[in-house]
VMD Tcl script that builds the backbone (N, CA, C; Angstrom):
set m [mol new atoms 525]
animate dup $m
set s [atomselect $m all]
$s set {name element resname resid chain x y z} {
  {N N ILE 1 A 12.215 30.035 -34.699}
  {CA C ILE 1 A 11.290 31.465 -34.056}
  {C C ILE 1 A 10.116 30.851 -34.527}
  {N N VAL 2 A 9.424 30.857 -33.618}
  {CA C VAL 2 A 7.691 30.214 -34.083}
  {C C VAL 2 A 7.211 31.633 -34.321}
  {N N THR 3 A 6.420 32.501 -35.304}
  {CA C THR 3 A 5.522 33.321 -35.337}
  {C C THR 3 A 4.259 33.277 -35.946}
  {N N ARG 4 A 3.742 32.308 -36.101}
  {CA C ARG 4 A 2.294 32.331 -36.223}
  {C C ARG 4 A 1.693 30.670 -34.980}
  {N N MET 5 A 0.591 31.057 -34.484}
  {CA C MET 5 A 0.581 29.906 -33.316}
  {C C MET 5 A 0.171 28.325 -34.139}
  {N N SER 6 A -0.160 28.708 -35.175}
  {CA C SER 6 A -0.644 27.038 -35.888}
  {C C SER 6 A 0.292 26.518 -35.852}
  {N N ALA 7 A 1.711 27.683 -35.968}
  {CA C ALA 7 A 3.158 26.321 -36.000}
  {C C ALA 7 A 3.434 25.923 -35.177}
  {N N LEU 8 A 2.727 25.950 -33.555}
  {CA C LEU 8 A 3.453 25.486 -32.538}
  {C C LEU 8 A 2.262 23.896 -32.707}
  {N N GLN 9 A 1.060 24.307 -33.411}
  {CA C GLN 9 A 0.134 23.268 -33.387}
  {C C GLN 9 A 1.032 22.258 -34.233}
  {N N ASP 10 A 1.719 22.564 -35.515}
  {CA C ASP 10 A 2.238 21.563 -36.554}
  {C C ASP 10 A 2.889 20.939 -35.739}
  {N N ILE 11 A 3.767 21.714 -34.798}
  {CA C ILE 11 A 5.163 21.230 -34.566}
  {C C ILE 11 A 4.754 20.365 -33.321}
  {N N ALA 12 A 3.927 20.296 -32.388}
  {CA C ALA 12 A 3.387 19.192 -31.745}
  {C C ALA 12 A 2.665 18.273 -32.255}
  {N N SER 13 A 2.020 17.915 -33.475}
  {CA C SER 13 A 1.894 16.744 -34.366}
  {C C SER 13 A 2.960 16.519 -34.821}
  {N N MET 14 A 4.064 16.543 -34.577}
  {CA C MET 14 A 5.186 15.754 -35.488}
  {C C MET 14 A 5.408 14.657 -34.809}
  {N N ASP 15 A 6.031 13.712 -35.113}
  {CA C ASP 15 A 7.047 12.468 -34.862}
  {C C ASP 15 A 8.349 12.252 -34.952}
  {N N ILE 16 A 8.837 13.065 -36.027}
  {CA C ILE 16 A 9.949 13.145 -35.896}
  {C C ILE 16 A 10.551 14.754 -36.760}
  {N N LEU 17 A 11.799 15.324 -36.723}
  {CA C LEU 17 A 11.847 16.628 -36.418}
  {C C LEU 17 A 13.329 16.344 -37.516}
  {N N CYS 18 A 13.747 16.701 -38.119}
  {CA C CYS 18 A 14.890 16.279 -39.367}
  {C C CYS 18 A 15.670 17.988 -39.371}
  {N N SER 19 A 17.044 17.788 -38.887}
  {CA C SER 19 A 18.011 19.105 -39.041}
  {C C SER 19 A 18.942 19.178 -38.736}
  {N N ASP 20 A 20.007 19.494 -38.866}
  {CA C ASP 20 A 21.335 19.159 -39.137}
  {C C ASP 20 A 22.497 20.848 -38.854}
  {N N LYS 21 A 23.597 20.663 -38.628}
  {CA C LYS 21 A 24.066 21.845 -38.450}
  {C C LYS 21 A 24.754 22.508 -39.231}
  {N N THR 22 A 24.736 22.068 -40.851}
  {CA C THR 22 A 25.392 22.603 -41.775}
  {C C THR 22 A 24.404 24.026 -42.602}
  {N N GLY 23 A 23.489 24.633 -41.629}
  {CA C GLY 23 A 22.667 25.336 -42.696}
  {C C GLY 23 A 21.710 24.761 -43.673}
  {N N THR 24 A 21.277 23.626 -44.084}
  {CA C THR 24 A 20.168 23.467 -45.032}
  {C C THR 24 A 18.755 23.671 -44.660}
  {N N LEU 25 A 18.643 24.036 -43.617}
  {CA C LEU 25 A 17.020 24.444 -43.192}
  {C C LEU 25 A 16.970 25.684 -43.340}
  {N N THR 26 A 18.289 26.167 -42.816}
  {CA C THR 26 A 17.885 27.616 -42.735}
  {C C THR 26 A 18.322 28.268 -43.568}
  {N N THR 27 A 18.777 27.772 -44.726}
  {CA C THR 27 A 19.017 28.339 -45.849}
  {C C THR 27 A 18.428 27.984 -47.101}
  {N N ALA 28 A 17.148 27.118 -46.951}
  {CA C ALA 28 A 16.603 26.895 -47.836}
  {C C ALA 28 A 16.844 26.575 -48.829}
  {N N LYS 29 A 18.239 25.375 -48.694}
  {CA C LYS 29 A 18.853 24.790 -49.638}
  {C C LYS 29 A 18.840 23.025 -50.312}
  {N N MET 30 A 17.267 22.924 -50.414}
  {CA C MET 30 A 17.480 21.483 -50.555}
  {C C MET 30 A 17.813 20.854 -51.868}
  {N N SER 31 A 17.717 19.744 -51.892}
  {CA C SER 31 A 18.060 19.086 -53.308}
  {C C SER 31 A 17.425 17.596 -53.419}
  {N N ILE 32 A 17.477 17.456 -54.468}
  {CA C ILE 32 A 16.697 15.671 -54.781}
  {C C ILE 32 A 17.602 15.039 -55.107}
  {N N ASN 33 A 18.153 13.663 -54.858}
  {CA C ASN 33 A 18.535 12.601 -55.613}
  {C C ASN 33 A 18.093 11.839 -56.707}
  {N N LEU 34 A 18.209 12.197 -57.548}
  {CA C LEU 34 A 17.783 11.732 -58.663}
  {C C LEU 34 A 17.515 10.095 -58.395}
  {N N ASP 35 A 18.764 9.590 -58.346}
  {CA C ASP 35 A 18.530 8.064 -57.874}
  {C C ASP 35 A 17.593 7.453 -56.738}
  {N N LEU 36 A 17.207 9.000 -56.111}
  {CA C LEU 36 A 16.698 7.728 -54.567}
  {C C LEU 36 A 15.173 8.452 -54.890}
  {N N ILE 37 A 14.693 8.750 -55.940}
  {CA C ILE 37 A 13.227 9.070 -56.063}
  {C C ILE 37 A 12.148 7.956 -56.387}
  {N N TRP 38 A 11.776 7.317 -55.612}
  {CA C TRP 38 A 10.405 5.858 -55.335}
  {C C TRP 38 A 9.104 6.227 -55.365}
  {N N PRO 39 A 8.357 5.447 -56.060}
  {CA C PRO 39 A 7.317 6.076 -55.938}
  {C C PRO 39 A 6.687 4.821 -55.001}
  {N N ALA 40 A 5.723 5.610 -54.037}
  {CA C ALA 40 A 5.302 4.510 -53.151}
  {C C ALA 40 A 3.910 3.791 -53.402}
  {N N ALA 41 A 3.705 3.659 -53.883}
  {CA C ALA 41 A 2.384 3.484 -55.028}
  {C C ALA 41 A 2.645 2.743 -56.180}
  {N N LYS 42 A 1.837 2.183 -56.689}
  {CA C LYS 42 A 2.246 1.618 -57.918}
  {C C LYS 42 A 1.312 1.947 -59.253}
  {N N THR 43 A -0.121 2.572 -58.435}
  {CA C THR 43 A -1.326 2.858 -59.042}
  {C C THR 43 A -0.968 4.434 -59.358}
  {N N GLY 44 A -1.863 4.295 -60.412}
  {CA C GLY 44 A -1.473 5.641 -61.294}
  {C C GLY 44 A -0.968 5.716 -62.464}
  {N N PHE 45 A 0.240 4.986 -62.341}
  {CA C PHE 45 A 1.179 5.339 -63.191}
  {C C PHE 45 A 0.485 4.905 -65.054}
  {N N GLU 46 A -0.422 3.897 -64.526}
  {CA C GLU 46 A -1.135 3.029 -66.003}
  {C C GLU 46 A -1.571 5.047 -67.097}
  {N N GLN 47 A -2.169 5.136 -65.725}
  {CA C GLN 47 A -3.230 6.251 -66.248}
  {C C GLN 47 A -2.484 7.444 -67.166}
  {N N VAL 48 A -1.503 7.767 -66.733}
  {CA C VAL 48 A -0.525 8.956 -67.398}
  {C C VAL 48 A 0.469 8.459 -68.395}
  {N N LEU 49 A 0.992 6.845 -68.078}
  {CA C LEU 49 A 2.238 6.556 -69.207}
  {C C LEU 49 A 1.038 5.810 -70.258}
  {N N GLY 50 A 0.418 5.027 -69.917}
  {CA C GLY 50 A -0.815 3.894 -70.837}
  {C C GLY 50 A -0.114 3.100 -70.814}
  {N N HIS 51 A 0.019 2.373 -71.704}
  {CA C HIS 51 A 0.443 0.664 -71.825}
  {C C HIS 51 A 2.280 1.082 -72.252}
  {N N TYR 52 A 2.731 0.538 -71.494}
  {CA C TYR 52 A 4.110 0.639 -72.643}
  {C C TYR 52 A 4.499 -0.428 -73.844}
  {N N PRO 53 A 5.288 0.343 -74.642}
  {CA C PRO 53 A 4.917 0.128 -75.950}
  {C C PRO 53 A 5.657 -0.817 -75.998}
  {N N ARG 54 A 6.967 -1.891 -74.727}
  {CA C ARG 54 A 7.787 -2.814 -74.659}
  {C C ARG 54 A 7.523 -3.590 -73.222}
  {N N ARG 55 A 7.813 -4.644 -73.199}
  {CA C ARG 55 A 8.041 -4.717 -71.962}
  {C C ARG 55 A 9.235 -4.424 -71.320}
  {N N LEU 56 A 9.084 -4.101 -70.144}
  {CA C LEU 56 A 10.241 -3.468 -69.476}
  {C C LEU 56 A 10.429 -4.456 -68.286}
  {N N THR 57 A 11.805 -3.676 -68.333}
  {CA C THR 57 A 12.498 -5.124 -66.808}
  {C C THR 57 A 11.865 -4.137 -65.588}
  {N N PRO 58 A 12.006 -4.537 -64.312}
  {CA C PRO 58 A 11.977 -3.962 -63.047}
  {C C PRO 58 A 12.513 -2.730 -62.975}
  {N N GLU 59 A 14.108 -2.386 -63.697}
  {CA C GLU 59 A 14.590 -1.799 -63.466}
  {C C GLU 59 A 14.165 -0.268 -64.555}
  {N N GLN 60 A 13.701 -0.384 -65.473}
  {CA C GLN 60 A 13.297 -0.413 -66.434}
  {C C GLN 60 A 12.402 0.731 -66.087}
  {N N ALA 61 A 11.207 -0.416 -65.688}
  {CA C ALA 61 A 9.996 0.113 -65.211}
  {C C ALA 61 A 9.789 1.241 -63.973}
  {N N LEU 62 A 11.073 1.193 -62.929}
  {CA C LEU 62 A 11.247 1.973 -62.094}
  {C C LEU 62 A 11.725 2.841 -62.609}
  {N N LYS 63 A 12.337 3.223 -63.287}
  {CA C LYS 63 A 13.471 4.481 -63.996}
  {C C LYS 63 A 12.427 5.023 -64.589}
  {N N GLU 64 A 11.119 4.214 -65.296}
  {CA C GLU 64 A 9.904 4.894 -66.117}
  {C C GLU 64 A 9.428 6.185 -64.838}
  {N N GLN 65 A 9.223 5.383 -63.921}
  {CA C GLN 65 A 8.073 5.952 -62.781}
  {C C GLN 65 A 9.085 6.822 -62.042}
  {N N GLN 66 A 10.386 6.675 -61.854}
  {CA C GLN 66 A 10.949 8.191 -61.393}
  {C C GLN 66 A 11.283 9.102 -62.518}
  {N N LYS 67 A 11.213 9.264 -63.277}
  {CA C LYS 67 A 10.893 10.076 -64.477}
  {C C LYS 67 A 9.522 10.700 -64.737}
  {N N LEU 68 A 8.678 9.701 -64.558}
  {CA C LEU 68 A 7.296 10.516 -64.483}
  {C C LEU 68 A 7.424 11.119 -63.472}
  {N N LEU 69 A 7.612 11.059 -61.927}
  {CA C LEU 69 A 7.098 11.424 -60.564}
  {C C LEU 69 A 7.669 12.512 -60.820}
  {N N LEU 70 A 9.087 12.897 -61.583}
  {CA C LEU 70 A 9.965 13.660 -61.041}
  {C C LEU 70 A 9.238 14.832 -62.115}
  {N N MET 71 A 8.741 14.313 -63.083}
  {CA C MET 71 A 7.932 15.530 -64.265}
  {C C MET 71 A 6.400 15.520 -63.597}
  {N N MET 72 A 5.530 15.025 -63.106}
  {CA C MET 72 A 4.900 15.990 -62.395}
  {C C MET 72 A 4.820 17.094 -61.242}
  {N N ALA 73 A 6.071 16.446 -60.389}
  {CA C ALA 73 A 6.947 17.539 -59.252}
  {C C ALA 73 A 7.014 18.718 -60.206}
  {N N VAL 74 A 7.906 18.582 -61.241}
  {CA C VAL 74 A 7.717 19.843 -62.381}
  {C C VAL 74 A 6.631 20.811 -62.906}
  {N N MET 75 A 5.563 19.884 -63.498}
  {CA C MET 75 A 4.809 20.699 -63.778}
  {C C MET 75 A 3.837 20.746 -62.144}
  {N N SER 76 A 4.001 20.730 -61.315}
  {CA C SER 76 A 3.257 21.129 -60.319}
  {C C SER 76 A 3.785 22.431 -59.703}
  {N N ALA 77 A 5.128 22.670 -59.713}
  {CA C ALA 77 A 5.597 23.323 -59.178}
  {C C ALA 77 A 5.670 25.023 -60.108}
  {N N ASN 78 A 5.886 25.613 -59.459}
  {CA C ASN 78 A 5.709 27.169 -59.920}
  {C C ASN 78 A 7.144 28.034 -60.683}
  {N N ALA 79 A 7.499 27.692 -61.941}
  {CA C ALA 79 A 8.460 28.055 -62.656}
  {C C ALA 79 A 8.910 29.332 -62.165}
  {N N ASP 80 A 7.813 30.601 -61.834}
  {CA C ASP 80 A 8.284 31.854 -60.906}
  {C C ASP 80 A 9.009 31.923 -59.775}
  {N N LYS 81 A 9.197 30.696 -58.956}
  {CA C LYS 81 A 9.847 30.655 -57.675}
  {C C LYS 81 A 10.805 29.743 -57.264}
  {N N LYS 82 A 11.567 30.047 -58.417}
  {CA C LYS 82 A 12.806 29.570 -58.327}
  {C C LYS 82 A 13.783 29.424 -56.827}
  {N N ASP 83 A 13.457 30.741 -56.108}
  {CA C ASP 83 A 14.063 30.577 -54.942}
  {C C ASP 83 A 13.477 30.255 -54.145}
  {N N ASP 84 A 12.250 29.552 -53.880}
  {CA C ASP 84 A 11.409 28.482 -53.099}
  {C C ASP 84 A 12.269 27.445 -52.941}
  {N N ALA 85 A 12.388 26.813 -51.570}
  {CA C ALA 85 A 12.598 25.976 -50.860}
  {C C ALA 85 A 12.501 24.430 -51.826}
  {N N ILE 86 A 11.051 24.501 -52.255}
  {CA C ILE 86 A 10.741 22.987 -52.614}
  {C C ILE 86 A 10.604 23.067 -53.986}
  {N N ASP 87 A 9.899 24.401 -54.638}
  {CA C ASP 87 A 9.646 24.810 -56.304}
  {C C ASP 87 A 11.454 25.310 -56.820}
  {N N GLY 88 A 12.003 25.271 -56.218}
  {CA C GLY 88 A 13.521 25.471 -56.629}
  {C C GLY 88 A 14.074 24.404 -56.238}
  {N N ALA 89 A 14.131 23.549 -55.810}
  {CA C ALA 89 A 14.732 21.695 -55.319}
  {C C ALA 89 A 14.083 21.042 -56.831}
  {N N VAL 90 A 12.992 20.769 -57.217}
  {CA C VAL 90 A 12.478 20.197 -58.215}
  {C C VAL 90 A 12.360 20.912 -59.910}
  {N N LEU 91 A 12.384 22.373 -59.795}
  {CA C LEU 91 A 13.378 22.569 -60.647}
  {C C LEU 91 A 14.804 22.336 -61.363}
  {N N ARG 92 A 15.435 22.692 -60.404}
  {CA C ARG 92 A 17.008 22.183 -60.398}
  {C C ARG 92 A 17.458 20.801 -60.592}
  {N N ALA 93 A 16.227 19.839 -60.137}
  {CA C ALA 93 A 16.036 18.088 -60.051}
  {C C ALA 93 A 16.246 18.437 -61.767}
  {N N PHE 94 A 15.283 18.819 -61.980}
  {CA C PHE 94 A 14.781 18.657 -63.809}
  {C C PHE 94 A 15.628 19.024 -64.609}
  {N N GLU 95 A 16.304 19.950 -64.046}
  {CA C GLU 95 A 17.783 20.484 -65.089}
  {C C GLU 95 A 18.677 19.404 -64.829}
  {N N ARG 96 A 19.132 19.007 -63.682}
  {CA C ARG 96 A 20.085 17.526 -63.937}
  {C C ARG 96 A 19.529 16.531 -64.521}
  {N N ALA 97 A 18.217 16.024 -64.354}
  {CA C ALA 97 A 17.911 14.998 -64.756}
  {C C ALA 97 A 18.222 15.195 -66.355}
  {N N SER 98 A 17.828 16.660 -66.802}
  {CA C SER 98 A 17.654 16.569 -68.003}
  {C C SER 98 A 19.025 16.411 -68.974}
  {N N LYS 99 A 19.941 16.642 -67.901}
  {CA C LYS 99 A 21.735 16.437 -68.719}
  {C C LYS 99 A 21.602 14.804 -68.647}
  {N N GLU 100 A 21.235 14.135 -66.825}
  {CA C GLU 100 A 21.708 12.983 -67.016}
  {C C GLU 100 A 21.129 11.785 -67.803}
  {N N TRP 101 A 19.481 12.230 -67.861}
  {CA C TRP 101 A 18.667 11.393 -68.893}
  {C C TRP 101 A 18.671 11.509 -70.259}
  {N N GLY 102 A 18.950 12.597 -70.732}
  {CA C GLY 102 A 19.141 12.750 -72.126}
  {C C GLY 102 A 17.695 14.110 -72.728}
  {N N ASP 103 A 18.136 14.326 -74.050}
  {CA C ASP 103 A 17.336 15.102 -74.329}
  {C C ASP 103 A 15.558 14.717 -74.600}
  {N N GLU 104 A 15.436 13.197 -74.951}
  {CA C GLU 104 A 14.425 12.748 -75.019}
  {C C GLU 104 A 13.551 13.150 -73.813}
  {N N TYR 105 A 14.274 12.869 -72.446}
  {CA C TYR 105 A 13.708 13.387 -71.472}
  {C C TYR 105 A 13.686 14.673 -71.534}
  {N N THR 106 A 13.876 15.865 -71.898}
  {CA C THR 106 A 13.906 17.095 -71.897}
  {C C THR 106 A 12.842 17.375 -72.526}
  {N N LYS 107 A 12.706 16.843 -73.951}
  {CA C LYS 107 A 11.682 17.362 -75.120}
  {C C LYS 107 A 10.350 16.414 -74.107}
  {N N SER 108 A 10.352 15.597 -73.617}
  {CA C SER 108 A 9.187 14.981 -73.081}
  {C C SER 108 A 8.017 15.727 -72.896}
  {N N LYS 109 A 8.347 17.022 -71.810}
  {CA C LYS 109 A 8.133 17.945 -70.797}
  {C C LYS 109 A 7.159 18.703 -71.967}
  {N N SER 110 A 7.518 19.033 -73.150}
  {CA C SER 110 A 6.419 19.677 -74.285}
  {C C SER 110 A 4.864 18.979 -74.092}
  {N N GLY 111 A 5.131 17.734 -73.654}
  {CA C GLY 111 A 3.667 16.756 -73.685}
  {C C GLY 111 A 2.848 17.241 -72.772}
  {N N TYR 112 A 3.598 17.654 -72.013}
  {CA C TYR 112 A 2.328 18.565 -70.715}
  {C C TYR 112 A 2.642 20.257 -70.620}
  {N N GLU 113 A 1.171 19.727 -69.827}
  {CA C GLU 113 A 0.757 21.706 -70.370}
  {C C GLU 113 A 0.072 22.093 -68.432}
  {N N GLN 114 A 0.978 23.031 -68.153}
  {CA C GLN 114 A 0.219 23.495 -66.706}
  {C C GLN 114 A -0.426 24.293 -66.904}
  {N N VAL 115 A -2.166 23.766 -66.553}
  {CA C VAL 115 A -3.543 24.390 -67.058}
  {C C VAL 115 A -3.961 25.400 -65.805}
  {N N ALA 116 A -3.916 24.906 -64.734}
  {CA C ALA 116 A -3.900 26.038 -63.606}
  {C C ALA 116 A -3.201 25.651 -62.744}
  {N N LEU 117 A -2.703 26.480 -61.331}
  {CA C LEU 117 A -1.998 26.223 -60.189}
  {C C LEU 117 A -2.509 26.576 -59.533}
  {N N THR 118 A -2.872 25.917 -58.126}
  {CA C THR 118 A -3.467 26.263 -56.661}
  {C C THR 118 A -1.922 26.528 -55.833}
  {N N GLY 119 A -1.413 27.865 -55.660}
  {CA C GLY 119 A -0.780 28.086 -54.999}
  {C C GLY 119 A -0.255 27.120 -53.260}
  {N N PHE 120 A 1.086 26.950 -52.411}
  {CA C PHE 120 A 0.523 26.445 -51.389}
  {C C PHE 120 A -0.058 27.530 -50.395}
  {N N ASN 121 A -0.474 26.664 -49.254}
  {CA C ASN 121 A -1.291 28.077 -47.939}
  {C C ASN 121 A -0.797 27.144 -46.893}
  {N N PRO 122 A -1.062 27.878 -45.836}
  {CA C PRO 122 A -0.372 27.387 -44.526}
  {C C PRO 122 A -1.504 26.500 -43.994}
  {N N GLU 123 A -3.097 26.883 -44.615}
  {CA C GLU 123 A -4.016 26.172 -43.897}
  {C C GLU 123 A -4.346 24.708 -45.130}
  {N N VAL 124 A -3.860 25.054 -46.225}
  {CA C VAL 124 A -4.403 23.783 -47.299}
  {C C VAL 124 A -3.433 22.855 -47.244}
  {N N LYS 125 A -2.220 23.013 -46.992}
  {CA C LYS 125 A -0.915 22.656 -47.142}
  {C C LYS 125 A -0.651 21.473 -47.960}
  {N N ARG 126 A -1.267 21.941 -49.143}
  {CA C ARG 126 A -0.962 21.433 -50.323}
  {C C ARG 126 A -0.655 22.447 -51.802}
  {N N THR 127 A 0.032 22.213 -52.995}
  {CA C THR 127 A -0.301 22.606 -54.038}
  {C C THR 127 A -1.042 21.674 -55.279}
  {N N VAL 128 A -1.739 21.883 -55.609}
  {CA C VAL 128 A -2.485 21.251 -56.487}
  {C C VAL 128 A -2.596 21.849 -58.108}
  {N N ALA 129 A -2.272 21.182 -59.292}
  {CA C ALA 129 A -2.025 21.499 -60.340}
  {C C ALA 129 A -3.109 20.444 -61.084}
  {N N THR 130 A -3.566 21.269 -62.499}
  {CA C THR 130 A -4.244 20.926 -63.303}
  {C C THR 130 A -3.454 20.948 -64.350}
  {N N ILE 131 A -2.892 19.598 -65.288}
  {CA C ILE 131 A -1.988 19.552 -66.562}
  {C C ILE 131 A -2.767 18.712 -67.347}
  {N N ALA 132 A -2.916 19.255 -68.657}
  {CA C ALA 132 A -3.096 18.858 -69.814}
  {C C ALA 132 A -1.918 18.013 -69.966}
  {N N CYS 133 A -2.661 16.739 -70.714}
  {CA C CYS 133 A -1.415 15.115 -71.088}
  {C C CYS 133 A -2.124 14.446 -72.055}
  {N N GLY 134 A -1.950 14.689 -73.556}
  {CA C GLY 134 A -2.533 13.389 -74.322}
  {C C GLY 134 A -3.854 13.902 -74.338}
  {N N GLY 135 A -4.515 14.855 -74.255}
  {CA C GLY 135 A -6.028 15.165 -74.780}
  {C C GLY 135 A -6.714 14.492 -73.080}
  {N N ARG 136 A -5.853 14.253 -71.954}
  {CA C ARG 136 A -6.634 13.728 -70.906}
  {C C ARG 136 A -6.170 15.119 -70.034}
  {N N LYS 137 A -6.961 15.639 -69.056}
  {CA C LYS 137 A -6.218 16.195 -67.552}
  {C C LYS 137 A -5.959 15.534 -66.597}
  {N N LEU 138 A -5.333 16.045 -65.555}
  {CA C LEU 138 A -4.779 15.000 -64.993}
  {C C LEU 138 A -4.522 16.445 -63.518}
  {N N ILE 139 A -4.896 16.029 -62.778}
  {CA C ILE 139 A -4.641 16.392 -61.016}
  {C C ILE 139 A -3.478 16.022 -60.467}
  {N N VAL 140 A -2.395 16.990 -60.078}
  {CA C VAL 140 A -1.496 16.638 -59.295}
  {C C VAL 140 A -1.074 17.510 -58.101}
  {N N ALA 141 A -1.151 17.192 -56.934}
  {CA C ALA 141 A -0.828 17.652 -55.514}
  {C C ALA 141 A 0.179 17.037 -55.223}
  {N N LYS 142 A 0.719 17.929 -54.405}
  {CA C LYS 142 A 1.895 17.858 -53.865}
  {C C LYS 142 A 1.510 18.639 -52.627}
  {N N GLY 143 A 2.411 18.239 -51.126}
  {CA C GLY 143 A 2.214 18.658 -50.545}
  {C C GLY 143 A 2.022 17.469 -48.835}
  {N N LEU 144 A 1.656 18.254 -47.996}
  {CA C LEU 144 A 1.524 17.294 -46.495}
  {C C LEU 144 A 0.978 16.045 -46.895}
  {N N ALA 145 A 0.999 14.881 -46.862}
  {CA C ALA 145 A 0.496 13.575 -47.212}
  {C C ALA 145 A -1.098 13.370 -46.420}
  {N N SER 146 A -1.540 13.869 -45.493}
  {CA C SER 146 A -2.936 13.578 -44.997}
  {C C SER 146 A -3.849 14.471 -45.999}
  {N N LYS 147 A -3.115 15.811 -46.191}
  {CA C LYS 147 A -3.766 16.587 -47.319}
  {C C LYS 147 A -3.793 16.344 -48.925}
  {N N VAL 148 A -3.029 15.256 -49.286}
  {CA C VAL 148 A -3.318 15.215 -50.465}
  {C C VAL 148 A -3.707 13.842 -50.522}
  {N N MET 149 A -3.721 13.027 -49.367}
  {CA C MET 149 A -4.018 11.718 -49.960}
  {C C MET 149 A -5.516 11.603 -49.646}
  {N N ASP 150 A -6.190 12.159 -48.582}
  {CA C ASP 150 A -7.337 11.953 -48.050}
  {C C ASP 150 A -7.874 13.584 -47.076}
  {N N THR 151 A -8.967 14.278 -48.353}
  {CA C THR 151 A -9.247 15.542 -47.826}
  {C C THR 151 A -10.838 15.667 -47.639}
  {N N ALA 152 A -11.215 14.196 -48.200}
  {CA C ALA 152 A -12.632 14.211 -47.828}
  {C C ALA 152 A -13.449 13.539 -46.605}
  {N N ALA 153 A -12.560 12.640 -46.323}
  {CA C ALA 153 A -12.778 11.606 -44.950}
  {C C ALA 153 A -12.404 12.231 -43.467}
  {N N GLY 154 A -12.326 13.743 -43.310}
  {CA C GLY 154 A -12.089 13.895 -42.335}
  {C C GLY 154 A -11.068 15.260 -42.425}
  {N N GLY 155 A -10.503 15.046 -43.095}
  {CA C GLY 155 A -9.279 16.241 -43.203}
  {C C GLY 155 A -9.767 17.532 -44.435}
  {N N ALA 156 A -11.372 17.605 -44.254}
  {CA C ALA 156 A -11.664 18.768 -45.425}
  {C C ALA 156 A -11.316 19.758 -44.577}
  {N N ASP 157 A -10.881 20.724 -45.545}
  {CA C ASP 157 A -10.368 22.356 -45.929}
  {C C ASP 157 A -10.729 22.875 -46.841}
  {N N SER 158 A -10.275 24.393 -47.011}
  {CA C SER 158 A -10.689 25.546 -47.747}
  {C C SER 158 A -10.312 25.338 -48.531}
  {N N GLY 159 A -9.706 24.371 -49.295}
  {CA C GLY 159 A -8.835 24.218 -50.768}
  {C C GLY 159 A -10.674 23.580 -51.481}
  {N N ALA 160 A -10.252 24.358 -53.006}
  {CA C ALA 160 A -11.096 24.361 -53.521}
  {C C ALA 160 A -11.199 22.473 -54.358}
  {N N LEU 161 A -10.798 21.510 -54.180}
  {CA C LEU 161 A -10.764 20.291 -54.269}
  {C C LEU 161 A -11.003 19.536 -52.910}
  {N N GLN 162 A -11.430 18.506 -52.661}
  {CA C GLN 162 A -11.406 17.313 -51.866}
  {C C GLN 162 A -11.619 16.214 -52.683}
  {N N TRP 163 A -10.950 15.371 -51.980}
  {CA C TRP 163 A -10.960 13.963 -52.395}
  {C C TRP 163 A -10.735 13.028 -51.857}
  {N N LYS 164 A -10.555 11.624 -51.886}
  {CA C LYS 164 A -9.612 10.767 -51.129}
  {C C LYS 164 A -9.162 9.978 -51.786}
  {N N CYS 165 A -8.046 8.990 -52.009}
  {CA C CYS 165 A -7.350 8.339 -52.889}
  {C C CYS 165 A -7.767 7.192 -52.531}
  {N N GLU 166 A -9.099 6.432 -53.231}
  {CA C GLU 166 A -9.501 4.882 -53.144}
  {C C GLU 166 A -8.528 3.943 -53.556}
  {N N ASP 167 A -7.536 4.539 -54.086}
  {CA C ASP 167 A -6.314 3.020 -54.376}
  {C C ASP 167 A -5.385 2.956 -53.139}
  {N N CYS 168 A -5.022 3.859 -52.238}
  {CA C CYS 168 A -4.669 3.782 -51.362}
  {C C CYS 168 A -5.185 2.793 -50.067}
  {N N THR 169 A -5.222 1.700 -50.108}
  {CA C THR 169 A -5.932 1.219 -49.210}
  {C C THR 169 A -5.421 1.186 -47.751}
  {N N ASP 170 A -3.627 1.318 -47.718}
  {CA C ASP 170 A -2.789 1.098 -46.675}
  {C C ASP 170 A -3.321 2.122 -45.677}
  {N N PRO 171 A -3.417 2.002 -44.493}
  {CA C PRO 171 A -3.743 2.474 -43.731}
  {C C PRO 171 A -2.249 3.589 -43.081}
  {N N ASP 172 A -1.073 2.979 -43.000}
  {CA C ASP 172 A -0.240 3.468 -42.501}
  {C C ASP 172 A 0.359 4.525 -43.802}
  {N N PHE 173 A -0.438 4.509 -45.360}
  {CA C PHE 173 A 0.717 5.107 -46.619}
  {C C PHE 173 A 0.577 6.663 -46.054}
  {N N ALA 174 A -1.065 7.574 -45.136}
  {CA C ALA 174 A -0.873 8.753 -45.392}
  {C C ALA 174 A -0.709 9.122 -43.679}
  {N N ASN 175 A 0.059 8.359 -43.169}
  {CA C ASN 175 A 0.203 8.886 -41.965}
  {C C ASN 175 A 2.014 8.847 -41.931}
}
mol reanalyze $m
mol bondsrecalc $m
mol representation Tube
mol addrep $m
């Protein structure tokens, strides 16, 4: 049931709508498969991880990227909203990852601090977190790809932060 006119506009712009008969969408019980966390781009990891202390195999590098992506999702989640479909899925995935990936991963969370969080709203369509890590400040956004990848060039909105990801030059990346 559509309750907002803007929702009709969002539906009209969809290429694909995924649904199922088991009630996943209606019960808002999402989950994250830890093995299927895949980075869409290679840029950015060096800024967060710095240089690796040793040479990693491609499999080890992928695992480190998966761990970092989940950690950034956790740090941009609202811990008070465990009932939220997306934040809840992220927080449950972190709990599973802590068991599967070990204490070292769980302890690594203490190296990050969520300094600020701008919550999701229907117009901006993204959440933005400011995270402190090793004396650096990271800005992490999650949400609608076009609102995360490029707000400065034509996608500007009322959100506090506007930017364009220069490193992502593939025109299909944000579509």
